[in-house]
C-alpha positions in Angstrom: 41.0 74.1 178.0 39.4 72.6 174.8 41.6 74.9 172.4 45.0 73.4 173.2 43.4 70.2 171.6 42.4 71.5 168.0 45.2 71.7 165.6 43.0 70.8 162.4 39.4 70.1 162.2 39.5 66.5 162.4 40.2 67.2 166.0 37.2 69.6 166.4 35.1 66.3 165.4 36.0 64.3 168.9 34.4 67.3 170.6 30.5 66.8 171.7 27.9 69.8 170.7 27.5 71.4 174.3 31.7 71.1 174.3 31.6 73.4 171.1 30.2 76.2 173.0 33.0 76.4 175.7 35.1 75.9 173.0 33.5 78.8 170.7 34.0 81.1 174.3 37.6 80.0 174.1 38.5 81.1 170.9 36.9 84.5 171.1 39.1 84.9 174.3 42.1 83.9 171.9 41.0 86.7 169.1 40.1 89.1 171.7 43.8 89.0 173.4 45.7 89.2 170.2 44.1 92.0 167.9 43.9 94.2 171.7 47.9 93.8 170.9 47.8 93.5 167.5 44.8 95.6 166.0 43.0 94.3 163.1 39.1 93.2 162.3 37.6 92.0 165.7 33.8 92.2 165.8 32.8 90.4 162.4 35.4 87.8 163.3 33.6 87.5 167.0 30.3 87.1 165.3 31.2 84.7 163.0 32.7 81.9 165.6 29.7 79.5 165.8 29.1 79.6 162.3 32.7 78.7 161.4 33.1 76.1 164.0 29.6 74.2 162.5 31.0 74.8 159.4 34.4 72.8 160.0 32.9 70.1 161.8 30.1 69.4 159.1 32.4 69.0 156.4 35.7 68.0 155.2 38.2 70.6 154.6 41.0 71.3 153.5 38.9 68.6 150.6 36.1 70.4 150.6 36.2 74.1 150.1 35.5 77.3 152.0 35.5 80.2 150.3 34.9 83.4 152.5 34.0 87.2 151.1 36.6 89.6 151.8 37.9 87.5 154.7 38.0 89.9 157.7 35.6 87.4 159.3 38.1 84.1 159.4 39.6 84.8 162.3 38.7 81.3 163.8 39.0 79.5 160.7 42.5 80.4 161.0 42.6 79.6 164.6 41.0 76.3 163.7 43.1 75.3 160.9 46.6 74.4 162.5 47.5 78.5 162.9 46.7 79.1 166.7 50.2 78.7 167.8 51.2 81.6 165.5 48.3 83.4 166.3 50.3 85.7 168.4 51.7 87.0 165.0 48.6 88.4 163.1 49.3 91.3 160.8 52.8 91.3 161.9 55.9 91.4 159.1 56.5 88.0 158.8 53.5 86.4 160.4 49.9 85.4 159.5 48.2 87.7 157.5 44.7 89.2 158.9 43.2 87.7 155.7 42.9 84.7 153.9 46.0 83.2 152.4 46.5 80.9 149.9 50.0 80.9 150.5 49.9 80.4 154.2 47.6 77.6 154.3 46.1 74.7 152.2 42.9 75.6 153.8 42.7 78.9 152.1 41.8 78.5 148.5 42.1 81.8 147.8 43.9 85.0 149.1 41.1 87.4 149.4 40.6 91.1 151.0 37.7 92.9 148.7 34.2 92.3 149.3 31.5 90.6 146.6 33.9 87.7 145.3 33.0 84.4 147.2 29.8 83.2 145.5 32.0 83.9 141.7 35.3 82.0 143.2 33.0 79.1 144.5 31.4 78.9 141.4 34.5 78.6 139.2 35.6 75.7 141.7 32.1 73.6 141.2 32.4 73.9 137.6 35.8 72.9 137.4 34.9 70.0 140.1 32.4 68.5 138.1 34.4 69.0 134.6 38.0 67.8 135.6 36.8 65.0 138.7 33.4 64.2 139.0 34.7 60.9 140.4 36.1 63.2 143.3 33.5 65.1 144.1 33.9 67.9 147.1 31.8 70.5 148.4 32.3 74.3 147.7 30.7 76.6 150.4 31.0 80.7 150.1 30.6 82.2 153.0 29.4 86.1 152.4 27.9 88.9 154.4 25.0 91.3 154.2 27.4 93.6 153.1 29.0 91.6 150.2 25.0 92.2 148.5 25.3 95.6 148.3 28.2 94.8 145.6 26.6 94.0 142.1 29.6 91.2 141.3 27.8 89.5 144.2 24.7 89.1 142.2 26.2 88.4 139.0 27.5 85.6 140.8 24.4 84.1 142.3 22.6 84.6 138.9 25.1 82.7 137.3 25.3 79.8 140.0 21.6 79.6 140.2 21.4 79.1 136.0 23.8 76.7 136.4 22.9 74.7 139.2 26.0 73.4 140.0 25.9 71.8 143.6 27.3 74.4 146.2 26.3 76.0 149.3 26.2 79.9 150.3 26.1 81.1 153.8 24.3 84.4 154.1 25.8 85.7 157.3 23.8 88.7 158.4 23.6 90.5 161.3 22.4 94.5 162.7 22.6 95.2 159.2 20.1 92.4 158.5 18.4 92.2 154.9 15.6 90.7 156.6 14.6 89.7 160.5 13.9 86.1 162.1 9.5 86.3 161.8 9.5 83.9 165.1 8.5 80.7 165.7 6.6 79.7 162.6 9.5 80.5 160.5 12.1 78.4 162.4 9.6 75.3 162.5 9.0 75.6 158.3 12.5 76.0 157.7 13.0 72.9 160.1 10.6 71.3 158.3 11.8 72.0 154.4 15.6 71.1 155.7 14.8 67.7 156.7 15.9 64.7 154.0 13.2 63.0 154.6 10.8 66.0 153.3 13.0 66.8 150.5 12.7 62.8 149.3 9.4 62.7 149.3 8.8 66.2 147.8 11.3 64.6 144.6 10.0 61.4 144.8 5.7 63.3 144.5 7.1 65.2 141.6 8.8 61.9 140.0 5.3 60.1 140.7 3.1 62.7 139.4 4.9 63.7 136.3 5.5 60.0 135.0 2.1 58.3 136.3 -0.8 60.7 136.6 -2.7 62.7 133.5 -1.3 66.5 133.5 1.0 65.7 136.3 3.7 68.4 135.7 1.1 70.6 136.1 0.1 69.6 139.5 4.2 69.8 140.4 3.9 73.0 139.6 0.9 74.4 141.5 2.4 72.3 144.1 5.8 74.3 143.8 3.8 77.9 143.8 1.9 76.5 146.8 5.4 75.8 148.8 6.7 79.5 147.2 3.7 81.4 148.6 3.5 79.2 151.8 7.6 80.0 152.4 6.6 83.7 150.9 4.8 84.2 154.1 6.9 83.8 156.6 10.5 83.6 154.8 12.3 86.4 153.4 14.2 84.4 150.6 12.1 84.7 148.2 15.0 86.9 146.1 16.8 83.8 145.8 14.5 81.3 145.4 14.2 83.5 142.1 17.6 83.2 141.2 17.4 79.6 141.3 18.5 78.8 144.8 16.8 76.6 147.2 16.7 79.1 150.3 17.0 77.8 154.3 17.0 80.6 157.3 17.1 82.8 158.6 18.2 80.4 161.3 20.5 81.8 164.7 23.5 81.9 163.9 25.1 81.4 167.3 23.0 78.2 168.2 26.3 75.9 167.5 23.8 72.4 167.6 20.9 74.1 165.4 23.6 74.7 163.1 25.1 71.7 162.5 21.9 69.9 162.5 20.7 72.1 159.7 23.8 71.7 157.9 23.8 67.9 158.0 20.4 68.0 156.5 20.7 70.3 153.9 24.4 69.1 153.0 23.6 66.1 150.1 21.0 68.3 148.5 21.5 68.6 145.0 21.8 71.9 142.9 22.7 75.8 144.1 21.6 76.2 148.4 21.6 79.2 150.4 21.6 79.1 154.1 20.8 82.6 155.7 22.2 83.0 159.7 21.5 85.7 161.7 24.9 86.7 164.1 25.8 90.1 166.1 29.2 91.4 165.7 30.9 92.0 168.5 29.6 88.8 169.8 30.9 87.8 173.3 33.2 91.2 173.8 30.5 93.9 175.6 32.6 96.8 173.8 33.0 95.2 170.5 29.1 94.5 170.8 28.3 98.0 171.4 30.5 99.4 168.6 30.4 97.2 166.1 31.8 100.0 163.6 34.8 100.8 165.8 35.8 97.4 166.6 35.1 96.3 162.4 39.0 97.4 162.1 40.3 98.5 165.3 43.6 99.3 166.5 45.9 98.0 170.1 42.8 98.4 172.7 42.4 97.8 176.5 40.9 95.1 176.7 39.1 95.7 179.7 37.4 99.0 178.9 37.9 98.5 175.0 39.6 102.0 174.9 41.6 102.5 172.1 45.6 102.6 173.6 46.9 106.0 173.5 48.9 106.9 170.8 51.6 109.1 170.1 50.4 112.9 170.0 51.4 114.6 166.9 49.7 116.4 163.6 46.6 114.9 162.1 46.4 112.3 159.0 45.7 113.2 156.0 42.0 111.9 156.1 41.3 113.9 158.8 42.7 117.1 156.6 41.0 115.9 153.7 37.5 115.5 156.2 37.8 119.2 158.0 38.7 120.8 154.6 35.9 119.5 152.5 33.4 120.2 155.2 34.7 124.1 155.3 34.5 124.4 151.6 30.9 122.7 151.8 29.9 125.5 154.1 30.3 127.6 151.3 29.7 126.0 148.5 26.2 123.9 148.3 26.9 122.3 145.6 29.6 120.0 146.5 28.3 116.8 147.8 30.1 113.5 148.8 29.8 110.0 148.0 31.1 107.2 150.0 31.3 103.2 149.1 30.2 101.7 152.4 33.5 103.8 154.6 32.4 107.1 155.6 34.6 106.9 158.9 37.4 105.2 157.0 37.7 108.0 154.5 36.8 111.1 157.0 33.4 111.4 155.2 31.5 110.8 158.8 31.5 114.9 159.3 30.4 115.3 155.9 26.9 113.1 156.3 26.5 114.5 159.7 26.9 118.3 159.1 25.3 117.4 155.3 22.8 114.6 155.4 21.1 115.7 152.3 24.6 116.2 150.3 25.9 112.6 151.3 25.6 109.5 149.7 26.4 106.2 151.0 26.3 103.2 148.3 27.2 100.7 149.7 30.5 97.9 148.8 29.5 99.3 145.2 32.9 101.6 143.9 32.0 101.1 140.1 28.4 102.4 141.3 29.7 104.9 143.2 32.2 106.4 140.3 29.2 106.4 137.4 26.7 107.7 140.3 29.1 110.6 140.8 29.2 111.0 136.6 25.7 111.8 136.7 25.8 113.9 140.0 28.5 115.8 137.9 26.4 115.9 134.6 23.4 117.8 136.3 25.6 120.3 137.7 26.8 119.6 141.2 30.7 119.0 142.3 30.7 115.4 143.8 33.5 114.3 145.8 34.3 110.6 145.8 36.3 108.8 148.6 37.6 105.7 148.1 40.7 103.7 149.2 42.9 103.4 146.5 42.9 99.5 146.6 39.3 99.7 146.0 39.2 102.1 143.6 41.0 99.8 141.5 37.2 98.0 141.3 36.3 100.9 139.1 38.9 101.0 136.6 36.4 101.1 133.5 33.9 103.3 135.1 36.3 106.0 135.7 37.3 105.4 132.0 34.2 105.8 130.6 31.3 107.4 132.4 34.2 110.2 134.0 37.1 110.3 132.0 35.1 110.2 128.7 32.6 112.3 129.4 35.4 114.9 130.9 33.2 115.4 133.8 34.2 117.5 137.0 34.4 114.8 139.5 37.1 114.8 142.4 38.6 111.1 143.4 40.3 111.6 146.7 42.4 108.5 146.8 42.8 107.7 151.0 45.3 105.2 151.9 47.3 105.8 148.6 50.7 104.0 149.0 51.6 101.6 151.7 49.0 100.7 154.0 50.8 98.0 156.4 49.3 95.1 158.1 46.2 95.0 156.2 48.6 93.7 153.3 48.7 92.3 150.0 45.1 93.0 149.2 45.0 96.5 150.3 48.5 98.1 149.4 47.4 101.1 147.8 50.3 100.5 145.1 48.5 100.9 142.0 46.7 104.0 141.6 49.7 106.3 139.7 50.0 103.9 137.3 46.3 103.1 136.0 45.0 106.5 136.4 48.0 107.5 134.2 46.7 105.8 131.4 43.4 107.6 132.0 42.7 110.4 129.2 41.8 113.4 130.7 42.5 112.9 134.3 44.9 115.0 136.3 46.6 113.7 139.2 47.6 114.9 142.5 49.6 114.0 145.7 50.4 116.4 148.6 53.0 116.4 150.4 51.3 117.9 153.7 47.9 118.9 155.1 48.5 122.6 153.7 49.1 121.3 150.3 46.2 119.3 150.5 44.0 121.5 151.5 45.2 123.6 148.4 45.0 121.0 146.4 41.3 120.4 147.3 40.3 123.9 146.6 42.0 123.4 143.4 40.2 120.7 142.4 36.8 121.6 143.3 37.4 125.0 140.7 37.8 122.4 138.1 35.7 121.1 135.8 37.6 117.9 134.6 38.1 115.0 136.3 40.7 114.7 139.0 42.4 112.4 141.6 44.1 113.5 144.9 45.9 110.8 146.3 47.3 110.8 150.2 49.2 107.9 152.7 47.5 106.6 155.6 50.1 108.6 158.0 50.0 111.5 159.9 50.9 114.9 158.6 54.3 116.3 158.7 55.3 119.7 157.8 59.1 120.8 157.8 59.6 123.9 159.4 60.6 125.9 156.4 57.8 124.5 154.3 55.3 127.0 153.4 52.5 126.7 151.0 50.8 130.0 149.2 49.0 130.7 146.4 46.9 128.5 144.6 47.9 125.2 143.0 48.4 125.6 139.6 47.6 123.5 136.6 50.6 121.3 136.5 53.1 123.6 138.2 55.8 121.8 140.7 57.8 123.7 143.1 61.4 123.8 143.7 62.0 123.4 147.4 65.9 123.3 147.1 69.0 124.0 145.0 72.0 122.2 144.7 74.7 121.3 141.9 75.2 117.4 141.8 71.8 115.7 141.5 68.4 116.8 140.8 65.7 114.8 142.7 62.2 115.4 141.9 59.8 113.8 144.5 56.0 113.1 144.9 53.4 112.9 147.6 54.5 111.5 150.8 58.0 111.4 149.4 58.8 115.0 149.3 59.5 115.6 153.0 61.9 112.7 153.0 63.2 113.9 149.9 64.4 116.9 151.6 65.8 115.3 154.7 68.0 112.9 152.4 69.4 116.3 150.5 70.1 117.5 154.2 71.9 114.5 155.2 73.9 114.4 152.0 75.0 118.0 152.6 76.9 116.3 155.5 78.8 114.2 152.9 79.7 117.2 150.4 77.0 116.6 147.8 74.3 119.3 147.2 71.2 118.7 145.0 67.6 120.1 144.1 65.0 118.7 145.2 61.7 119.6 143.7 57.9 119.2 144.9 56.3 117.7 142.1 53.1 118.0 143.1 51.7 116.7 140.0 52.0 112.9 138.7 49.7 114.4 135.4 50.5 116.4 133.9 54.3 116.7 134.6 55.7 120.1 134.8 57.7 119.8 131.9 59.2 123.4 131.7 60.5 123.1 135.1 61.6 119.1 135.1 63.8 120.3 131.5 65.3 123.3 133.1 66.2 122.1 136.4 67.6 118.6 135.0 69.6 120.1 131.7 72.8 120.4 133.2 72.4 117.5 136.0 74.4 114.3 135.2 72.2 112.7 138.4 68.4 112.7 138.4 65.9 111.0 140.4 62.5 110.2 141.0 60.6 109.4 144.2 56.9 107.9 145.1 55.2 105.8 146.7 53.6 103.3 144.2 54.9 100.8 141.9 57.6 102.3 139.7 56.5 100.4 136.4 54.2 103.0 134.2 54.7 105.3 137.8 55.5 108.8 138.3 59.2 108.1 137.7 58.5 105.9 134.7 56.7 109.3 133.2 59.2 111.7 133.9 62.0 109.4 132.4 59.8 109.5 128.9 59.4 112.9 129.0 63.6 113.2 129.6 65.0 111.1 127.3 67.8 110.2 130.0 67.9 107.9 132.8 66.1 108.1 135.7 67.2 107.1 138.7 63.8 105.9 140.3 63.0 105.3 144.2 59.9 103.5 144.4 58.3 99.9 144.8 58.2 96.5 142.7 55.7 95.7 140.3 54.4 92.7 142.8 52.1 92.4 145.9 53.7 93.3 149.0 53.2 91.3 152.1 52.1 92.9 155.3 53.6 94.8 158.4 53.8 98.0 159.4 54.2 100.4 157.2 57.3 101.9 158.3 59.0 98.8 158.2 57.7 98.2 154.2 59.2 101.7 153.8 62.8 101.1 154.9 62.7 97.3 153.4 62.4 99.3 150.0 64.8 102.5 150.8 61.9 104.8 150.6 63.5 106.7 153.8 65.4 109.6 154.3 68.2 107.8 155.0 67.4 104.8 152.0 67.4 107.6 149.7 70.4 109.5 150.9 72.2 106.4 150.7 71.4 105.0 147.5 71.9 108.7 145.9 75.6 108.6 147.3 76.5 105.0 146.0 75.2 106.7 142.2 76.9 109.9 142.3 80.1 108.6 143.8 80.6 105.3 141.6 
């Protein structure tokens, strides 16, 4: 077992190239065993093993900096940088993060989890290095995937890096979605030549000689460079990057460790921005993940032998499933309904819409800003766009929501999935800020359903509107109280009283409604009776109902699965002009762990709400 001997990248350098192949297999086995128990991003991490081995083998980390885009491919990186001993705690409360974490290891320069940022981060490091400590030079490497290139931010970084000409390496890892196929033996041979130090030294010397000694030497150099570019253009799919100012090398087999090490060592001392293109296979080494890379991109626990997801407790549908089915049914009647996804059709439930209405479905890639502006164009031309995006990723499109949708007052529906706590994905993915940032958007209506039936009614309401609407719902199963009946249409800004009492008023939003009802039932056993209101709307508030129900109430509470600062409860307090005790989340980045564990930690459960209400009312 080689893996047992690896506690840092320095240990890695003691192995022979043929031993690295065995180590790669051991790393894949370790990953698969842990993810089969904990869930996680398996397919992309399996595909990047040899690449990460080669990078740590060739560079002197942590002095040299490797920046991973998103970071869901970084499990091998964690295992090789002293975290293998704790790898069983991956994504568990108090354990290792599923993404790079600056607070977890000096080998992680940044905490990352959103796409297309790595090039910009790496360029910032390179510029600071050259300005602050040019004598203490270190290498900077950004590892991106083909998905990163669908985000405009990545191209902004590439464009700026090519312009500034800083020494840095961008590794582009493509797979089945590769932007270009390997063009065969001639391409490999040509790339071996242009990556050799002797070739580049000769080229630089020849350019210097021609420009300084020969008549019209600079013109000859330009002609030679054009010839090289033309030759590479015939065989190498990298001219886009060359035009952006990078020297392009590739594509290379991303699973050939010896080839990768040889190439990286050859080019690592070249000056200026470099781009190394490798082609890998998602799920490499584990057949179920190779066959179903989308399912194993982010998977729950599964049986290793078969790859079958472990049976979950039977019960009701998830909010995402309810949304998916309702949108499909509405679209069958209303031909103007279209759906927009930012590379997440399966996660948001839009895959069914895509399969049934391919001409009315648009997947724009990892480009949330574009998705929102694109939807504004669809709406202006008379369609009814529904943009389904995870709450954490919708943050990326704030300005576009403001300028393209709200300012134009267009009828775009934002289906804000994974709103609230998402659990194991942690700080970069908790969808806890959307209420607060959407509250600041003029013309925006914000709804939050407490159950599946209410979500269906809210979707009907939103599609009848010709102004911006956001519907936020959690990563959770739908739970409907036996007494809960949603009748008729949702009316603009109207809440609903679910329970009446005299000792307190509890105004709950969305996923907190059912815990609020259960808390009130628990408190009745202690002799406290309270009014419980399903707010339905975070914006606009049902001011008339809130004023009436709290007029003679001494104790007022609000509950929401979002940050308290600038959130729903704060809006209620501002309107009423009375103190409101707010149940919610602090304005901080909340670590990973199972959703129910975190809800319990912040007293966002029936028992937690009941205990606090009791303590306040009986002071």
